[in-house]
C-alpha positions in Angstrom: 237.9 95.1 31.9 241.0 92.6 33.4 238.3 90.5 34.1 236.8 90.0 30.5 240.4 89.4 28.9 240.8 86.7 31.6 237.5 85.0 30.6 239.2 85.1 27.0 242.4 84.0 28.3 241.2 80.7 30.3 238.7 80.0 27.0 241.1 80.2 24.6 243.7 78.2 26.8 241.2 75.8 27.6 240.3 75.0 23.6 242.1 71.3 22.8 243.6 71.1 26.5 243.3 67.7 28.0 242.1 67.1 31.6 245.4 66.3 32.8 246.7 69.6 30.8 244.1 71.4 32.9 244.9 70.1 36.3 248.6 70.8 35.6 247.9 74.3 35.3 245.9 74.0 38.5 249.0 72.7 40.1 251.0 75.4 38.8 249.0 78.4 39.5 248.5 76.8 43.1 252.6 77.0 43.5 252.6 80.5 41.8 250.4 81.5 44.7 252.3 80.1 47.6 255.1 81.9 46.4 253.1 84.6 46.6 251.7 84.0 49.9 255.9 83.2 50.8 256.3 86.9 49.6 256.2 90.1 51.6 252.3 90.5 51.8 252.7 94.3 52.5 253.0 94.9 48.5 250.4 95.6 46.6 251.6 94.4 43.3 252.1 91.1 45.3 248.7 91.0 46.5 247.3 92.3 43.4 249.4 89.4 41.6 247.8 87.0 43.8 244.2 87.7 43.4 244.9 87.5 39.6 246.2 84.3 40.3 243.4 83.0 42.3 240.8 84.2 39.7 242.3 82.0 37.2 242.5 79.2 39.5 239.2 79.5 40.5 237.9 80.0 36.5 239.9 76.9 35.7 238.8 74.5 38.9 234.8 75.5 38.1 235.3 73.8 34.4 236.8 70.2 35.8 234.6 67.3 35.9 233.5 67.6 39.5 235.8 64.2 40.5 238.7 66.2 39.4 237.6 69.2 41.7 237.2 67.0 44.7 240.2 65.3 44.2 242.3 68.7 44.0 240.2 69.8 46.6 241.4 67.1 49.5 244.5 67.3 48.0 244.9 71.3 48.5 243.0 71.0 52.0 245.4 67.9 53.3 248.2 70.5 52.5 249.9 67.3 50.7 252.3 67.6 47.8 250.9 67.7 44.4 249.5 64.6 43.2 251.7 62.7 39.9 248.8 62.5 37.6 251.0 61.1 35.0 
């Protein structure tokens, strides 16, 4: 059921969004995941939150054009600060 809710939210959220807004959401989700990683990993609620954020991130990323996915994956792999695309 959560999977269906997440898909519906993602679909509705994406309606009318520009790519730059989607990239901004990807960067924000990555920041939230990093915060979860810094908190106690022994708390199941933190782990569940991180898992949900990761699923949201993957859902948005897979719908981005390939060039943006590549740019974002290179940015994440290099562990550099977020790009200022605007």
